C-alpha positions in Angstrom: 7.4 16.2 31.1 4.0 14.7 30.0 3.0 11.1 30.2 3.2 10.7 26.5 6.6 12.4 25.8 8.1 9.2 24.3 5.2 8.8 21.9 5.4 12.6 20.9 9.2 12.3 20.2 8.6 9.2 18.3 5.9 10.7 16.2 8.1 13.6 15.6 10.9 11.5 14.4 8.7 9.3 12.3 7.4 12.4 10.6 10.8 13.7 9.9 12.0 10.4 8.4 8.9 10.1 6.1 9.0 13.7 4.9 12.7 13.4 4.2 12.2 10.3 2.3 9.2 11.9 0.3 11.3 15.0 -0.3 14.2 12.9 -1.7 11.8 11.2 -4.1 10.0 14.2 -5.2 13.1 15.7 -6.6 13.4 13.6 -9.7 9.8 14.4 -10.6 8.6 10.8 -11.6 5.9 8.7 -10.0 8.0 5.7 -10.7 10.4 6.8 -7.9 7.7 6.8 -5.4 6.5 3.3 -6.4 10.0 2.0 -6.3 10.5 3.3 -2.9 7.2 1.4 -1.8 8.8 -2.0 -2.8 10.6 -1.9 0.6 7.2 -2.1 2.4 5.1 -4.6 0.2 4.6 -3.3 -3.3 6.1 -5.7 -6.0 8.3 -4.6 -8.7 5.7 -6.4 -11.0 3.0 -3.9 -9.7 4.8 -0.8 -10.9 3.8 -0.7 -14.7 0.1 -1.2 -13.9 0.2 1.5 -11.2 2.1 3.8 -13.5 -0.7 3.3 -16.1 -3.3 4.0 -13.4 -1.4 7.1 -12.3 -1.2 8.2 -16.0 -5.1 7.9 -16.3 -5.7 9.5 -13.1 -3.4 12.5 -13.8 -5.1 13.0 -17.2 -8.6 12.9 -15.6 -9.4 9.6 -17.8 -11.6 6.9 -16.7 -9.7 4.5 -14.2 -12.2 1.6 -13.7 -10.6 -0.8 -16.3 -7.1 -0.3 -15.1 -8.2 -0.7 -11.5 -9.9 -4.0 -12.6 -6.7 -5.2 -14.2 -4.9 -4.6 -10.9 -7.4 -5.8 -8.5 -8.3 -8.9 -10.4 -4.6 -10.0 -11.0 -3.9 -12.7 -8.4 -0.3 -11.6 -8.4 -0.9 -8.1 -7.4 0.3 -7.0 -4.0 -2.1 -6.0 -1.3 -0.6 -2.3 -1.4 -1.3 -2.2 -5.1 -4.9 -3.3 -4.7 -5.4 -0.7 -1.9 -4.0 2.1 -4.2 -6.1 1.1 -7.1 -9.3 1.0 -5.0 -8.6 4.2 -3.5 -8.3 5.9 -6.9 -11.3 4.0 -8.1 -13.3 5.2 -5.1 -12.1 8.8 -5.6 -13.2 8.6 -9.4 -16.5 7.2 -8.7 -17.2 9.7 -6.0 -16.3 12.8 -8.1 -13.0 13.2 -6.1 -9.8 14.7 -7.5 -8.2 11.4 -8.9 -4.8 12.8 -9.5 -4.3 14.3 -6.1 -5.9 11.2 -4.4 -3.5 9.0 -6.3 -0.4 11.0 -5.3 -1.8 11.5 -1.7 -2.3 7.8 -1.3 1.1 6.9 -2.8 2.8 9.5 -0.6 0.8 8.5 2.5 1.9 4.9 2.0 5.4 6.1 2.9 4.2 5.8 6.5 5.5 2.1 6.2 8.9 3.0 4.6 11.2 4.0 7.5 9.6 1.8 10.0 9.1 -1.4 8.0 8.7 -3.3 11.3 5.1 -2.0 11.4 4.6 -4.0 8.0 1.6 -3.8 5.6 -0.7 -2.1 8.2 1.3 1.1 8.5 1.7 1.3 4.7 -2.0 0.6 4.0 -3.2 3.0 6.7 -0.8 5.6 5.3 -2.3 5.2 1.9 -5.8 5.4 3.1 -4.9 8.5 5.3 -3.2 10.3 2.5 -5.7 9.7 -0.1 -8.6 10.6 2.2 -7.0 13.7 3.5 -6.5 14.9 -0.1 -10.1 14.2 -0.9 -11.4 16.0 2.2 -9.2 18.9 1.6 -10.3 19.4 -1.9 -14.0 19.2 -0.6 -13.3 21.9 2.2 -11.6 23.9 -0.5 -14.6 23.7 -2.9 -17.0 24.6 -0.1 -15.2 27.7 0.9 -14.7 28.8 -2.7 -18.4 28.3 -3.3 -19.3 30.4 -0.3 -16.7 33.1 -1.1 -18.4 33.5 -4.6 -21.8 33.5 -3.1 -20.7 36.2 -0.6 -18.9 38.1 -3.2 -21.8 38.3 -5.7 -24.4 39.0 -2.8 -26.2 42.1 -3.8 -26.6 43.2 -0.3 -24.1 44.2 2.4 -25.0 41.3 4.7 
């Protein structure tokens, strides 16, 4: 038995809880269900329409800056709504895949769902981790595809 067995077990259980909840919410095929789930850890019901519009724009590949401003400049917006909006804005302004980053940050925010005692920090950290992981994965994929095509079209055997 290692010195961190309790932490390892706790992390495994947390992962199982989160992915089970995500799996359950993915089945209906609606972003709204993910956002409703996040109301247990800081998202306000009033935030949902604005985030659904942000999601619609992100999924279409449309500009998101105006919708992000509506969310972040609304004094009634929750911290989580502002965090999600800013993540999508940053992805869009950096050329990242806004649709995937939006979904990754929303699903990453599930980190705060089963363990609500961790509060806003777990939810916000999860949103940042989920969004940044998707963004980084897409960059790695683009790099490897570019390298593959460069090698594939190389006229020499090197």
